[in-house]
N, C-alpha and C positions, 0 to 999 in steps of 0.2 A: 504494500500500500504506500503510495506516494502522498505525502502531506502537502496540500496546497493552501497556504495561509491567505491567499488572495489579497496580499498587501498591495495597494495601488502604487504606481510610479509617481515621481515628482518630489518636490521639496516637502519636507515633513510638515511645514506650516500650511501647505496647500492640499495635502493628500486627501483629507476628509472632505473638504469643501468641493474639490474637483470631482471626487468620487460620487458624492451625493448628487451633483449636477447631472450625472450620467446614469444614475440608477433608473430602472423602469418604474412606472407608477401604475396604480390601479385607480381608475376614474371613480369619483364618488358614487355614480349610479351602479357600478359593478361591485362595490364593497359589500352591500347587503347579501350578495350571493355567496360570500366566502365565510367560512367558520374558522375560528382560531381557539385553541385550547391553551390556557395558561395554568400551569401547575405551581402553586405557591403564591402567597399573597403578602409577602414582605415588601420591602421597598421596591425591589426589582419587579416582582410579579404584579403588585397592585398598580404601580405606575404604568407598566406595559398594558395590563388589562384595561385600565382607564383610557389610555392613549388610543388603543385600537378601537375601543367602543366609540370614543369621541369621533374618530375618523369615519365610522359607519360600518365597521365589520361586526359580525356576530361573534360574541366572545363567551366562552365558558371558562369560569375560573374555579379552581379547586384549592381547598385548604383542609388540613386535618384538624385544625383548631375549631372552636365553636364560633369564631368570628375572625375575619381577616385582620382585625385590629389586635389580635393576640399573637400575631407573627413575631418571631424572635428579634426582628429589627427594633422592636421597642426597647430592647436591652442595651442598645448602643447609647452611651451616656454623654461622651465628651464633646462631640462636634462633627462638622463636615467641612472638608477643605474646599477652597475655591480661590482662584488666582485673581482676586479683585484689587489687591493692593490698596485697600482702604486705609491701612496704617502708614502708607507712604514709606515703607521700609525696604523697597527694592524688589518686591515680588512681581512676578510676570508669569504668563503661560509657560514660557520656557523654563523658568525657575521651578515651577511646580512639576513639570515634566522631568527635569533633571533630578530633583529631590526624590521623585518616585522611582526612577530608574536606579539611582544610587542606593536608595533605601532597600530596594529589592535585590541588591547585590549583583546588578547587571545580569539578571536572569529573567527579565520581562521582555515582551515583544515591543519594540520601540514605537511602531506606528499606533498600536492600540493605546499605549500610555499617553502619547501626545494628544490623541483624540479626547481622551478622558480629561486632560488638562484644558483643552480648548473649550469643552462644553461646560466646564465646572461653573463658570460665572452664570450661565443660563439657568443652572439648577437653583441657585440662590434666588434669582428673579422669579422663577416659577413658584418656589416655595413661599416667598414673601407674598406673592399674589394670591396664594391659597390661604394666607392668614397664619402661617407658621410663626409663632412668637419668638423670633430670634432675639437674643440679648442686644440691647442698644446702649450706646454711651450717653454721656450727659447732654449731648447736643441732638440726640435722636437718631444718629447714624448707627448702622449695624456695627456691633462690637466684634472684635477678633481676639483670639488668644493663640499661644504657641502650642505645638505638639511635638512629639519626639521626631528627630531626624531632620528638623528644619531650623533655620536661623531667622525666620520671618514669622509674623503673626498672620496666618491665613485661615484659621479655623473659626467658623461661625458656629454658634452654640445657643442652646436654650437651657440655661442653668445646667443641671446634670441629667437632663432627660431629652437630649436632642433627638435620639432615634424615635422615641415615642411621639414627639411633636411632628417630626417629618412623616411618620407613618400615619398619623391622624390626617395630615394634609393629603397624602396619597389615598387614604381610605375615604376621605370626603369626596375626592374626584371619582373613585370607584363606586361609592354609594350612589352618587348622582346618576351614573350610567346604569346601575342596577335599577334605580327608580324609573329610568326611562325605558327599561326593558331591553337594553342593548347588551347587558351582561347577565347571563344566568349564573348565579353564585351557588356553588356546592360546598357548604360548610360540612365539617365532620366527614369528609371523604378523603381517601388515600389512594393515590395512584399506585397500582401494583404491577402494571405491565404497559409497555409501549406496543402499539399495533402498527406494523408496516404493511403497506400494500404496494406491490410492484417496486419495492425498495425504498419507498418514501414513507415518512411518518404520517399516518392518517388517523390516529386516534389513540385512546388509552382504555385500559380496563381499570376501573376504580371500585373500591369497596366502600359502601356506606357503613361508617363505623358505628352507627346506632343500631341498624337493623341487620348488618352483616351481608346485605344483598350486594352481589357483584353486578356492576353496570358497565355497559358498552357506550362509549362516547366517541363520535367521529369528528374530524376536522380536517382542514386543508393544510394546517401547520400546527405544530405543538411547541410550546415554549416551556422549558423547565427552569424554574426559579425557586429552588427549594433549599437554598443555603448550603452550609458546609457540613463536614463530617467529623468535627471535633469529638463527638460523643463515642467515637471508636475507642477512646481512652477511658470510657465509663465516667470518670470524674473530669468535668470540664466546666467552663463558664457558660456553655450552651444550655438552653432550655432542655429539660429531660426528654421532650418529644422530638427534638431536632435529630434528623437522621439522613442517611445517604441513599435511601431506597430508590427514589426516582432516578437519581443519577446513575446508580448501579444497574438498574433495570435497562436503561438505554445503553449502558456500557455492554451489557450482555447481548444487546441487539445490534451492536456494531459501532457504537460511539466510542472513540478512544478516550482513555482516562489519562490525564497528563499530570506529571509532577506530583504524584500522591504523597511523596515524602516531605513536601514543603508544608510544615505545620508551624503556626505561630504560637509561641509560649508567651503569654502576656505577663509583664513583670509585676503588675499591681493587683493581685488577687488576694482575698482574705485567705490565710493559710488553712490547710486541712486540719480539722479538729479531731476527727476520729474515723475509724474504719467503717462506720455505718452511714457516713455521709453519702448522698446520692448525687449532689452537684456542688459546684463551687460558685462563689459570688465575686464578681469583678468590681473593683473600684476604678473609676474612670482614669484614663491616662491624663486627663486634664489636671488632675491633682498634682502631677509632677511639675506643673507650672509653679505651684506655690509650696510644695513640700520638698524637703531635702531628705535623701535616702542615706541611711547610715546603719552601722553595727558597731559594737564596742571594738576598740583596738585590741584589748586584752581578752584572751580566751576565758580567763577566770571571771571577768565581769559578765560575759555572756552566760556562763554557767550559773552565776549568782542570780541573774535576771530570770533564767529558766526555772530556778529553784524558788523563786519568789522572795529572795533575800535582798534584791536591789530593784529599784524602779528606774525606768529609762531617764526620768528627769533628774535622777541622782548621779548620772554619769556626766562628769565634767566635759566641757567642750573639747579640751585637748586630748581627752581619752576616747573621742568618737572618730570613727573612720568614715568620712563621707566619700565612699570609694568611687562613685561615679564622677564626682567633681575632681577627685585625685587622678583618676585614670584618663578621663576625657575632658580636659579643661575647656575646650572650645564649645562643647555642647552640654557638659555637666549632666544634670539630672534628666535632660531632654535628649539623650541618645536614643536611637531606635530601639524597638522593643526586644529584638533578639539580643542586642548588645547588653541592655540592662538586665535581661533575664539570666544570661550566662554569668554576668558579674555577680548577681545575687546568689546563684548556685555556688559560685567559686568561694565566696566568703563563708557560706554555710558549710561547705565541704571542709573548710579549715577549722570548723568547730565554733564559729562565732555567730551562729544563728541564735535568735532570741525567743523563739516560740517553744513552749513546753508541750510539744506534740510528740507523736511516735518517732519522728525523724529529726526533731530539733531544728526545723527549717522555718525561717522567717527573718525579715529585716524590718527596720523602722522607716516609716514615711512621716516626717516630723514637720509640723507647721508653725513651730514657735518663732522662727526667724521671720516668717511672713506676717504673723500676728504683730510683731514688733514694728516691722517696716510699714505695713499698711495702716496700723493704728496711728503711728506718728504722722504719716502723710494725711490721713483723714483729719487729724487734729489740726494740722497746719492749714488745711483747706477750710476749716471752720474758724480760722483766725486765732487759734490757741497755739502759740509758738513755744510754750513751755508746759507741755502736758505732763501730768503725773503718770507714774507707771501704771496705776490702776486705770486711768483714762485710756492710756495706750492699749492695754489689754482688752478693755471693753469695746473700743472702736475697732480694733483689729479682728476680734472675734465676730463682730457684726459684719465686717467686710467679707470675711470668709463665709459667713452664713448666707449672705446675698449671692455669692458666687457658687457655692457648693452645698448649700444647706440640705438638700434632699439626700445627697451622697453621705454627708456626715450623719444624718438621721438614720439612714439605712445601716451604716456601719455600727452605730451604737445599738440598734435593735438586734443585730446579729451577734455582736461580741459583748454587749453590756459594758463597753468602755467608752468614755467620752473623748472623741478625737480632738476636741478643742483644748483639752487639758493634758491628754496623754497621746504620744505618737501612735499613729495607726500601725498595725502589724500587717505586712504584706509578704507575698511570696509568688513566684511565677506559677502559672497554670495554663493548661491547654485552652486556647481561645479561638483563633480564626484559622482557616485552612486555605493556603494559597493555591494548592493543587485543586483539580476538578476536571470536569469534562473538557476535552480539547475542543476548541472552536476556532474558526477562521476569523478574518477581519469582519465578516458579517455576523459574527456570533452564532454561526451555524456549525453544528457538530458534523462528524463524518457520515451521519445519516441525513440525507436530503429532507428538508422540511422540519427537522428537529433542531430548534435553537435553544441555547442555554445562556442564562443571564445571572448577574450578581455573583455571589460567593460560589454558586454551583459550577461556574466555569473557572478556567485557570488563568485568564488572559492578561490581567493588568498589574499584578503585584510581585511577580518574580518569586524570589525565595523568601521575601519578608514584606509584610504590609506595613506601610507607615500608618500611624494613628490618624483617625478621621478620614481615611480613604475608602472605607467599606461603604459608608452611606453615599459617598460621592459616586462610587462605581455603580451601586444598585440603581440609583436614580438616573444616572447617565445612560445606562443600558435601557432602562424602561421608557424614559421620556424622549431621549434624543438619539438613540442608535437603532434600536429594533424597529420603530415605525418606518424607517427608511429601508433597512435591509430586508425585513420580512415582506414588506410590500413588493420589493423587487422580485423576491422569490414567488410571491403569489400572483404575479402578473400572468403566469402561465395557467392559472386555475380559474379564470373568469368564466370558462365554458365547461368546467369539470362537472358542476352540479353537486347536489347533496351526495355525500358518501354514505352508503348503506352500512349499517352495523350488522347486517346479516351475511356479509361477505365471509368466506371460509377463514380468512385471517383473523377476524374478530372472534369467531367460534373457537378457533384453536388457541388464541391468546387467553380467552376466558377459561377454557378447560385447563390450560397450564397453571393458571392462578388457583383454580379450584383444587386441582390435584395437590398442589403444594400445601394449601390450607388443610386439606383432609389428611395429608401425611403427618403434619404436626399434631393435629387433634387425635389421631389414632396411635400416636407414638406412646408406648407404655414406659416412659422414662421415669426417672426418680429425682431429677434436679430441676430447679427453677431456671427460668431464662436469665434472671439476674445473676445467678451463680456463675453461669458461663460468661456473661458480659463483664463481671468483675474480674474474672480470671484473664479474659482478653485484655482488659484495661491494665492489669498488673504487668502483663508481658509487654504491652505497648509502651507504658510509661518507663519501665526499667530498661528496655532494650531498643526502643524506637522513639525515645523521648528527647530530652534536652541534649544529652550526650550519646553518640552512637559509635559503635566500633564494629569491625568485621566479625569478631567472635560473637558478640551479642546479637547482631542482625542475622547471622547464619542460624543461631539457636532459635531466634524468634520465628523465622520462616518455618522451621520444623515443628516448633511447639504449637504454632497457630494451626498448622496442617493437622496435627494430632487433636487439637481442641475442636476443630471442625468436625472430624469424624465422631468424636465423643458427643458433641452437641447434637448431631442429627440422630444418634443412637439413644441418648439418655436424657434429652430435654423433656420436661413434662409441661404440657399446655392444657390447663383445665378449660371447662366450658364447651360451648359449641360455636359454630360459625355463623349462626343466624341470630346473633344477639350482640350487645355491647360486650366486647371481650378485650380489655387492655393487654392481657397476657399474650393473646394471639398477635396483636399489633406488635408488641415488643419482640416476639419470636421471629416474625418476618423481618423486622429491622435488624436484629442482632445477627441473623444469618448473613445479611449483606455486610454488616460491619466486620464479621470474621474474615470473609473473603477479601475485603478491602484492606484489612489490617495486614494480611499476608502480602498483598501487593505493595503496600507502603514499605514494608521491610525489604522487599525485593528491589524496589526503586532506590531506597537509601543505600543498599548494598552495592548496586552498580554505579552509583554516583560517588566516585572516589575523590572527593574534594569536600571542602566545607564552604557553604555559602548561605547567608541569611539564617533562616530557621533550621537549616540542615547542617548540623555540626558533627562532623566525623572527627573523633578524637585523634586519629592518626594524621589529620591534615590541619594543623594549626601552626602559627608562627611562634617565635620565641616568647612573645608576650601573650600567647593564648588567644590570639585573634584568628578569625576565619582565614583559611588559605585556599583560595579558588584556583582552579586549573582551567584557565580560559582556552588553552590549546586543545584540550580533550573533552571538556564538558560544557562548552558554551552552546547548549542545545536544550530544547524542551523534550523531555522524555515522555512519549505518549504510548500507552500500552493498549494492545489489542487482545480482546477476550478470545480464548481458544477452548473453552469448555470447563468442566467441573474442577479439574486440577489447575489451580491458579499458577502453579509453577510453569505451565505451558504457555502463559501469556507472552506475546511477542512485543519487543520494544521497537518503536519507530522514533526517529529523531528529526525534529525541526530545528535546523540551524538558526541561531539568533544572529542577526546582522545589525551592527551599530554603525550607521552612516553619519549620524548627527551628534553623537555623544562619544567622547573618548573614554574607553574603558580604563579604569584605574583601580588601584587598591582602595578599598573603602576605609576612609580615615575620619574619625570624629574627634580627634585629639586637638 
């Protein structure tokens, strides 16, 4: 199979504009003749469904939640990037493009990233028009803050709930189209199979999660926008229902799966408390704007803190190691996520972690310096040039509350500690996945008519995603890319007519799903789905997690293969198929996670370099930084499914060409 990325010719600043000008169109009178299925209603899915319905297409939208507004996009807290340069600090489309390529450790496709930067400003205008309540400065202008991996302020935000507010904007647009009858909304439905007719994506098989009924739905194009696969690790910052099933099903039908080993470990997560936890909670990266990350310099101080004999506020300033500021003075606490995460693991591995959990892993995110600084500034702004320490503390805490109040409240409710008084405890955790279904410049997979958007595809973030870029990509794909590229594809379908769900392909796909369900329900196993999911997560975190090596990856491939055999033989799924059955839902999803986990280890094993979130311990420089191999591994690794044995998958390579950016060692010092 030869991969054709369909990147247009021309200067990078003109590629997308020129390309759009020559795409085919579907006339308004022909659009009602065409059906589009959108699976997933997060930012990418909701914006795409609303856009296509507004254009006049017939849209069917599916989500497994009880409402589209429950999509996991609401959990994104800190902000959304755009190259508006409102702060007049030198930002530009090229600067955003450059920062994103560099942040991804030169493993992203250049043309896609530049397009993302180009449309970023339009996203903000669109969302403001929808009423998204972005933060504003004292003059009424939209405010910005910094995020990791940048030296400008380009992140637009709505307190600590940006994702929720953006999703409400997209949801309002979607709801309007539902009200007009242009979108048929299928809540509590899960896609379990893609249907191909004559090689093209022509529909899906979905399960009604309330009644258990299997349904056939046809369309002229299918868009997958179902998010990432972080829950392969069991513990992650993802919602517990987040899964890879839609992406994995189209992979089995012929869509290549690209760069599965690229996983982002987020540095600011609340540390694990115990073995019975089912998910982890993220504290927004925006907090690194105001918080300073540190651990005690002395191992004995860390031991005393873990034993409850010392409080962090009792550690003198000279006895604290602000390790990010020490190692990366140019960016300090705002280094990219992969860099901050590895540095946090390093100091904890040295025995200087501060959390009294099973692994003694945790570091401090301390806001005391910001309280002092902002408290004094606020006092001066009020005309008080000689404020008392009490006034400074009061005003500083109030400033923090206005910026991050909901985040601080959430932290206090979870940990029962007051972050205004005591430093937050944080530690890296699995968050975002940069890998996903391979797509070309049109966001079309290797299956004609099957498009993939948002986190579900691989295209824009390389080996590491910069903070505040996920929301940007989801909305860019849904509002400003897919309406052009899908319409070009659909120009051939204005005479196709309605696609019958009685075709043999639909019958066979439904039978395949039913047989799989029946097999699980008739399996006389003895162990729960969670039993196997936790074991998978344990293998993944320990051997395909923050640090990887040849021995661990080789073991992981074999261990997951054995786990897969045991899972299908000994998993117990109670209940029946014709009812609400959460255990059955989980079983179907975990079956896909197990196979993907094995592929992730295979991908990590073949990539004999370190880049971004993929850190091979054998490939690091003298200072412990990533050591890329641009001569041998400057490619996208896209895997082709070849049957039950995942070891048979075939690797295809898309060479990455950098015409407009000079590849360099990534340096944040």
